[in-house]
C-alpha positions, 0 to 999 in steps of 0.5 A, spaced: 522 422 514 517 428 514 515 432 520 509 436 520 510 443 521 505 443 526 510 439 531 514 446 531 508 451 530 504 450 537 497 454 533 498 451 526 493 453 521 493 451 514 495 456 509 488 455 506 485 458 512 481 464 512 486 469 515 491 467 510 486 467 504 485 474 506 492 476 508 495 474 501 491 479 497 493 485 501 501 483 500 500 482 493 497 489 492 502 493 497 507 489 493 505 492 486 510 497 484 508 504 486 503 502 491 507 503 497 509 510 495 502 512 493 499 510 500 505 513 503 504 520 499 497 520 501 499 518 509 503 524 509 499 529 506 498 529 498 492 530 495 492 532 488 495 528 482 501 532 482 503 532 489 503 524 488 507 524 482 512 529 485 512 524 491 513 518 487 519 521 482 519 517 476 512 514 476 508 515 469 501 519 469 498 513 466 501 508 472 499 513 477 492 514 474 492 506 474 494 505 481 490 511 484 484 507 481 486 500 484 487 503 491 480 507 490 477 500 488 479 497 494 477 502 499 483 505 501 483 512 497 477 516 496 477 520 489 473 527 490 471 531 484 470 539 486 466 542 481 470 549 480 474 552 474 478 548 473 475 542 476 479 539 482 480 532 483 483 530 490 485 523 492 485 522 500 486 516 504 480 513 507 479 511 514 481 504 512 487 506 508 490 510 514 489 504 518 493 500 513 498 505 513 498 505 521 499 497 521 505 498 516 508 503 521 513 497 524 515 495 517 517 503 516 521 503 522 524 496 521 526 499 514 529 505 517 533 501 522 536 496 517 537 501 511 540 497 504 537 490 506 533 490 500 536 494 495 531 495 489 535 493 482 532 493 475 
């Protein structure tokens, strides 16, 4: 005997609806290794490549560069080149990136209240 999920969920929507299709890629991006740490570093004031590298202890330069480019492509980080000697490159969260981090604040709060629930294992 099978029962429909909609019998238990009052406002059931099909998993293929637009909201789900839009939400899943966000989760996948945030779930990539180092992305959350990089976004948090930017939210806490990191601007230069070295600041991000220091915040995300253990990340390689190659992966940090790749992740910053991905976040820039998604409109979450802005890359600004300042013509000086030497050239300065700043990575700043965009308004969209700040909004996303603000939306994730309850998750950060939950994590702080529940330490060790999800321990990273390699």
